[in-house]
N, C-alpha and C positions, 0 to 999 in steps of 0.2 A: 612553446611548438606555435607555429607562425605560421600563416599560406605565403608561399614563395614562391617566387619564377623561378628560385635558385635550387630548388625542392630537384631532389630526383624524380624520376619516373622511372618505373617498373615498365622495360620493355616490352611488346604484347606474350612475345613468350612467358613471363615472368607471370600471366595474372594465373587466375586461380578460370577463370574464364571462358581461357584458349583450351582448356584439355575439348569445353563443346564447340568451338567455334575454330580452332589455327589449326586442325589436323589436318592432312590429305588424306584421312578415310572415309567412307558415305556415310559415318556418321556427322559429325562434323559438314558433310555440306549436306545432309538430309537435317541438320541445326538451322546451316546458314538459309537454304532454301524455307524451310516452314517460318525463320524471322523476316522474309521479305513475304511471307506470307499476311505476313503481320502488317506490311506498307515502311518496311527503316528501309533505308538505304545500306549499303554495306559499310558507307563514310560514317553515318551515324552511330556506329555501336561495333566494328572492327577494330580491334585495338584497344580498345577506352576499356578503364573500369567498370563493369556491368552492376548496377547497382540497387539493392528491390527495398523499395519502400513497401514497410509490411503497415497498411494501415487498415487501423481496428475502427474505422466511419461506419456506422448503422442512422436508420433510418431509427432506432428503438432507443438509440442513445442520446441520449440527450446531453450527456459531454461531451460525446467525439461527432454531433454533427457537422459539425464545422470540418471538419478535418479531409474532406472528399476538395476543399475548395485546398486546407494547408497543404497537401500533396500536391496542387502542384505549383508552390511557394517552394517546397522540396526540390521537385524536379528541377525546376528553375535556377534554384542553386549547384545542381549536378552538370546540369548543362552547360551552367558557365562555366565551372569547372573541369570542365574534358569530359566528364566522366558520362555515361547512358544511362539512367532511371526506369526502375521496371517498376507498375506496382504491383502490390500485392494485400489481394483482400483478403483479414481470417480475422477472428473469432472478436466478436465482440461483449464482451462483456458492460451490462447494464443494470449496475448500481438498483436500480430504481425501477427497474422490471423483473427482470433476471431471477423464477424461483427453483427451489427452493433460498438459495443463494448466490451469485458469484465465487465464492469461497470455491464452492464447490468441482467449478469449471477450469480456475486458473490451470491445474496444472494439464489442461488440457490445451490451452491457448499455449502453452509453455510448449509440447510438446508439437504440435504445431509448429509454432516459431520456428525452434529446431531441427525440423525436419523438412521445413520449407528451402529455409536456408542449408542445409548438406545437401539438395537434393537436383537442386534448381543451381543452372548456372554462373550464380555470383559470385563477386567478392571484397562488396559490405554489404552497410546495413544500416538506415535510417529505419525508428523505431516510433510506431506514434502512439499514444497512448496518455493515460492522464486519470483516467476513474477509478479509482479504489483495485481492481487486485490486476488489471490490464500494465501496469506501471513494473510491478516482479513479474510477471507469465511473459513477457515480452524480455526483461534481463535474462530473465533465469532460463528461456532459450537461449538467446543470443550468447551466451557465459555457456554452453554447454557443447557449442559447434564452436563457440569461437572465429568468429570471423571479426574484423574492423567493424565498432558497429555506435554510431547515437543514438543518441532520444530524445526526442523530439519531445515535449510534455503540451496536454492539453488546452490546458490553461484557465484560473477561475474563472466558472461565470462575474455576471456584472452583481453590485449589491444587491439584493430584495428592499421594498419601500413600501410600508402602510402604512397611512397615518401619518405621516410625518416619523417615523421610526426606522434607521436602517433594517432590516432583517438577516439573520445567517439561516445563512440553508439546515438544513437537516436543527438544528440549534435551536431556532426562533417554532420548527414545526414538535418539537416535543415540547417546549417548554407554553405555548400556544391551544394545542393539542389539551395538557393537564387545565389551563384555565378553563376550556370549552368543558372540561368532566368534573369539576368545579364550580362552575356552571355559572363563571363569571364573564365569559363570552357568545353568541349562539349562533346561528347558522350563516348569519347577514354578514359576520364576523368572517368567521369559517372562508367564505364564496371568496368573497376580498381577499384574503391570505392567501388562496389558492393562485390566485390572477399576480400577486405580488415578489412570490418566495422567491422565482427564480424568475428570474430578469432576458438569458437570451442561454445562445451554448457556452459549454467548460461546466467546468465538474463543479464541485460546491465552491466557496468562496470563504468558510470557512478552513480553522485548521482542523480539517478534517484528515480522513487516512488520506486521498485522495492529493491534496496538500502537503501533506507529509511525506508519500512515497516522492512524491516530482522534486520535493527537496533533495530528499534522501538522493538521488540518482544524479542530482545536480552537485551535492555533495561527495557521493564516487567521483566524482570527473567524469559522468560519463554525457553530458550537456553542455552547448553553448557557454558562455557564465549570465547569469541573469535569468535562463531561460524557464525558472520554475517557477514564478510569479506573473508572468507577463499574463493579463486580463487576455479573454480564449477573444474576445472582438475586436482589440484593441490593436492598429497595423502593426506595433510593434513586433506582435504573434507571428507577422505574415513575413514583415522580413530575420526574423529569429529561424522559423522555418528553410528560409531561404540560408542561409547560413548554415542552417545543419545543412542542405545540402553540400553544400562547398565543401567543409570540414570532411566529409565520408571522402569525397576523392582525395586532398591528400593521407585521411591515415589509410587510406587502401597503398596509393603509392609508399605511405612511409614504411608500408607492413607494420600499423601500432594496432596489435587485436587489444579488444575487450582483456583479458589475465595480464595484461600490461597495466589494467588502471582498478582492473576489479581485488587488489591486493588489504590484506592484513588490515595493511593501518588507512586504506581508503573508507574500511566498513567500522573500523573503531571513529572514524571523523563520521560517519556516516550516524551512528549511533550516537554521539555528540550531538551533532545536528538538529536529529528530532527529538531528543531528551531537552535541549536547550531552545525547544520554539516550544515546549510542548505539549509538542504531536501526538497521533491517534497509539492508541495499543495496539492495533494492527499492524503496526512496523514490526512491532516483536516479531512477527509472527513472518514475516515476510522479508525482512532481514536477516532473519536466521537461513531461510530456505535461498535466498541468493545468493545469503555468502559461500552453500553449501555444496553449491553448483559454480563457485568457482574455486573450490580446493580451499574456499577460508575456512576455520570450524571458531565461529561463533555462537556462544551460549546467551543465556539466561542472566548467568552472574557475570557477565558483557555490559551488561545493562545496567543490574543495579551497582557494580563498581562504576562506570561510569556518568552512573547518576548522580551520585554524592560529591560529583566534584566537580559536574558543571550546570550552573542557575540557568533558569529557564526567564527570557529575556524578547520574548516574542508578547506583546499583550495582542496578542492576537485571538479570536474567540472559536471553543468552548474554554477555554484553559485561563488565557485573558480574560481580560472584563468588557472590551469596550469595541477592538476594532478589526476588520474585517481584510480577507487578502488582496485586495487594489490598495491599501492605507499600506500593507507589508511593501509590495512593490514602488512605489511612489517613495515609501522612507529609506530606502536603499538594499529590498527586497534584499535576496539572501547572502548574496557579496557583503550587504553591509551586513550585517546579520555576523556573516562572517567573521571580519573585520574586528567583532569587539571576544573574538576567543581566540588568539593568535596561537595562544600560548598552550591553551587545550586543543590543536590540531597540528599533522604531519605534513609541514608547506613543504615540505621536499619534495614528495610525489609528484607523475605526472596527471595531468587531466586530456581530455582527445584537443584544448582548445592549448594549452600552453606546454613546456616543459616540465615548470612545477606551479604546484598550487600558489604558492609565495608570487610567484607571478602574475598571475591570475587576479587574486585577489590584490593584488597596486591598486593607487588609488583609489580605492571601494569609499564608501562611507556613509555617515548613518544620517538623513535629515529629519529627524523629526524621535526625539527621545522617549516620547509616551508610547508610540507603535511600536519603536526597539528599543530596549529601555540600557542602557548603561549597565552595567559591571555594578555600582553600589546602589542600584535602586532595582533590582531583579522584578521579577513578578511573580518568584520562588524563590531558594537561596539553596534548592539540589532540583535535579530533574524532574519532567513532569511525573514516569514513571514510576512506579515501584514495585518490587519483583518480591514475593509472598511463600512461606515455609508451612511446613506444618504438617501436623498426623493427612489433614485431610487434603490438601496437593503435594507431597513429596514429591513431583516431580518438578513443582512451582506453579504460581499462578501471577498474573498483575494487576494492578489497579491504575488508574489515574490520579491519584489523590487530588490534583492542584484541579481538579473538577466533582471536589466533593467536598459538601458541610465537614470544613471540620470535625464538631463538635463528635463526628462519624467516625475519627481515624479511628480514633483505641473503643471499642462497644464490644459488649460484652452482651446477645440477647437468644429468643426460643427463635427457634427455625420453626418456618413454617415450608411443608417441601409440597413443591409441582414434578411429575413424574415428567408432563413432560409442556411443551407451550401452550398447546390448544386448552389440555387442563389449565392449566392458568389465563389464558385469556375467558375463559366462558364464568370461572369462579372465583377471579381475583376480587372482584365486591360484592362476593360473599360472606354477608359480618355472620354467622356461624364461622365463617376458620378462626373468629379473633384477632386480626391480626390488631398489633398496633404500633405508634410509632418505635417503639422498642424490637417489634418481631425482624429475627431476618429473611428475610426471600429468599429460598434457593428453589435455582430448578436446574434438574438435572437431564441425560438424555439429548443436550444441543451438543456436546463436541466432536470431531470429525468423524464420529461412522455415528454415533448420536443420532445428531442435526437432522438427515447428514447436510455433510460439508459446512458443519459448527457454524451455522447465522449468527446474526446481529441479533441476538432475542438477547442480552446479557444486562439492557436496559430494563427491568422489571416495570412495568407499574406501578405506580400506588395506589392506593387501594380510594375510588371513590371519597369513601366517607372518610378517611385519614385527608384528603386532595381540600376537602371542605374548612377541615380545618386547619389549613393551614401550612398544612406538611408537604415540602418539596423533594427530602431524601430522607434515603432509606436507605442501611447495609443490605445491597443482595451478590448473592452468589451464582457462582454457575460455570460450567464448562464450555459458555459460549462465551461468542464474540460480543462487540458494540461497536454501532455506530460511532465511528473519528468524532462525527457531528454531538456525538450525545454528551452527556458529565450526572455523577452524580457520584454515590459511594459502592460500584460493581468492581466485584472482585470476579476476573472473568481468569478465561484460558486453562482452567485449571484441570491439572496434566499427574494423573495420567486421568483420563474419562470417565464416567461412570456408566459408559455402555459398554466397556470394559471390561470394567469391574473393580475400579478408582472407588479410593477413600467417600468420593463421592455419595456412590453408590446409596451407602449404608449411613446415613445418615433419618431418619427420623423424625416428625414432624415433635416438636417440644425440645426434645436436643439444645443445650447449648451449644452456641459458634462466638468463636470470639475470636475477634481482627483488631491488630499493633500493628497500624502502618507504619510508623516509629521503631518499632522493632520486628517488624518483615516478616510479621508470624498470624496465622490461620489458622484455629486448632478447633475440633468438635472437643466436646470439654464429657466426653464419655470413654472409664478407662478404658485397655485395650482387652481382658476376660470380653466383655459384651460385645464390642466391636468383632473378636474375632467368633464371637456366636453366629451372630451376623454377617463376617463372612463367609462361612459353610453354609449359612441358607443361601446363599444370592444363587440362580439360574441365571447362566446368557439370553441376550436376549435372541431373539431370530435375526439374521442378516437383514438388510432395509431392501437388498436388488437380489434377484435374481438369474440375472443377465443384462448385457449392456454393459455400458459405460459404468454404469451404479457398480453394477457388477468387482467392475476390475477397480475402480477407484474405494471400494471396500475391501477389498483384499492387500490393495499395496497404498495404502492413505499413511502417515506417519502422525504422532499423537502433536501434540501444541508446540511442548519447551522444542523440538527440535525441527520447525517449521513447516510442518501437517508437504511436504515434499513425496511422489513416490518411494520406497523405497527401492524400488528400478530404477531412474533415475536418480536420486540422487550419490547412489551408490559412486566407487572410484570403477574405472573401464576403461579401455579404448574405442572408438566408433570410428572406420575408414572409413574416405570422402568415398563417395559410388567412382568407379571405372566408368568414365564418360563415352570411351570410345566403339 
């Protein structure tokens, strides 16, 4: 698909917005009059595709603080292509500030996106996001309403710098915080790090959740080519935004809706991409939820099946050892990366920019073989995430094993159990707990309901006395998530969660726990008779919320293995367009 003057253009009466603007009734008269009130001339918008620009900009979201300006570039592209842009502010999900976690509100932004697009006179949408939960939320909502749409990624921030070192946001924060707790650096160094870790607008420049999910969006085919890795402050990011604005007008005229791109093949390719990048474990939950909204069944087993076929080729931290997203971008970006695994992709499916992905990748090259490795020199032989099963996680759990110390990938040790994150924070350094390097740290009541919102608590801190001995990794298991910038032998997303009576609720301090990544096993080494007694004695905790959005969340949220969507949003069913007359 390419922008062409020969492309058929929709007649005004064929546009969805015509229901609001183009009829002879009182309502259309009112809509036109109110548009004049906004200061627009009839010739600026009548008969043209109306494009909603959904902007997650906010003064308190550093990942998106530049999107106010980028929206102007999107509008420029829409006007240039003959459309009429309207900017809509939508919820911002700031990973750095929103508590207890933006994951609690992902589905709220998805609802807002869906209902806004359905209820206003728009023919297509440009979705502007990038910070972790905003990408899946915007695409989930847009998929449910199924209008033409293009996603504009916020882009990674510039690399951090400190005393001659190049810093990766998140990843080096964890590293140097452990160094401080171990007594290796002090307050002066930490103050300098505060100013050097995050130097510009944009999301994390490691292969964290934000970079992983924007890459997944590009792999799905819903961005313009190469969009996901352009640094946020690069002038190329402005040009990409303008190109997206031009593209959405073309998609409206061609009636190319999201459902035509969000196919089973597209989601398989997105999973392949995430695993080959050594991406965030959070992508497992979000891609399952996004696929569900598109009517595609995606499961944990699909991730594990594909992981065994795709090597990790992106040498980008934290899964890789050295590079950051700016390096990845100039090494060829996602097109270059995908050019190394064409046999693992469905190349005949369409994207928002081309008739086939094969056409989109034509001419893509890799310019640095250490940043994007060749197949015969991978970062890891298999995809970066493994799916575990066993009596502790009958519905599954995940581990980013390429970011763990290899010695821990087959490990048996005694559990030390924490019932909640606050207790863990208060007591983790207590010598009386008897924690050694062989201990398996267990955190429960941190899942979708128990968290609430499944916070990124899964990278449990290592006790200070062990840090001072040089220990930097331990086996840690929970029903929580962890930041995509994190690392370590952390088993996550245990389903069903402990708060609803999953087996994690039955673990006691001193129980033996076995992790075997190669065998894909997570097991509590306690006989079934004893577990049955504990299960009979377990009582469900009280609901977290008595009213409000939290109560709706508690009633509707599904478990991690099915994407943590709301049941009433995830189920199939028709929703009619509103009557605008």
